C-alpha positions as CSV (number, residue, x, y, z in Angstrom):
1,M,74.2,164.6,205.2
2,K,74.6,161.4,203.3
3,N,72.3,162.6,200.5
4,A,74.3,165.8,200.2
5,I,77.5,163.9,199.8
6,L,75.9,161.6,197.2
7,V,74.8,164.7,195.2
8,I,78.2,166.3,195.4
9,A,79.8,163.0,194.3
10,A,77.5,162.7,191.3
11,V,78.1,166.3,190.3
12,L,81.9,165.8,190.5
13,I,81.7,162.6,188.5
14,A,79.6,164.3,185.8
15,I,82.0,167.3,185.6
16,G,85.0,164.9,185.4
17,V,83.5,162.9,182.6
18,V,82.4,165.9,180.6
19,S,85.7,167.7,181.0
20,L,87.6,164.6,179.9
21,A,85.3,164.2,176.9
22,Y,85.4,167.8,175.6
23,E,88.8,169.0,176.8
24,G,87.7,172.6,176.6
25,I,84.8,175.1,176.5
26,T,84.2,177.0,173.3
27,Y,82.2,180.2,173.0
28,T,81.6,182.8,170.4
29,T,81.9,186.6,170.8
30,R,80.9,189.4,168.5
31,E,83.3,192.2,168.1
32,K,82.6,195.5,166.3
33,V,85.1,196.1,163.5
34,V,83.8,199.3,161.8
35,E,81.1,201.8,162.5
36,V,80.6,204.5,160.0
37,G,77.3,206.4,160.3
38,P,74.5,203.9,160.0
39,F,76.9,201.2,158.6
40,K,78.1,198.7,161.2
41,A,80.4,195.7,160.6
42,T,80.9,193.0,163.2
43,T,82.8,189.8,163.2
44,E,82.3,186.6,165.3
45,K,85.3,185.0,166.9
46,E,85.4,181.6,168.5
47,K,87.4,181.4,171.7
48,T,88.3,178.3,173.7
49,I,89.0,177.9,177.4
50,P,91.2,174.8,177.6
51,L,90.5,172.3,180.4
52,P,93.5,170.2,181.2
53,P,92.8,166.4,181.5
54,V,94.3,166.4,185.0
55,L,91.4,168.6,186.1
56,G,88.8,166.2,184.8
57,G,90.7,163.2,186.3
58,L,90.8,164.9,189.7
59,A,87.1,165.8,189.6
60,L,86.3,162.2,188.6
61,A,88.5,160.7,191.3
62,G,87.1,163.1,194.0
63,G,83.6,162.1,193.1
64,V,84.4,158.4,193.3
65,V,86.1,158.9,196.7
66,L,83.1,160.8,198.0
67,L,80.8,158.0,196.7
68,V,82.8,155.4,198.5
69,V,82.8,157.4,201.7
70,A,79.1,157.9,201.5
71,A,78.5,154.2,200.9
72,R,80.5,153.2,204.0
73,R,78.4,155.4,206.3
């Protein structure tokens, strides 16, 4: 049980630090623009999913709290 709490705490801390550092997830999609016979034209668009700093802070704080709880047991 204690090991599981430590693993969850480490994962939450890592997620919190990464989300505070990057502030968003960026990915690229390909969209078909034109298709005429054998000719195909596509474009690549970058899209970003913003991650609010509060989310990273909460994950980091939750990981630290779980780490303290696990250390007391």
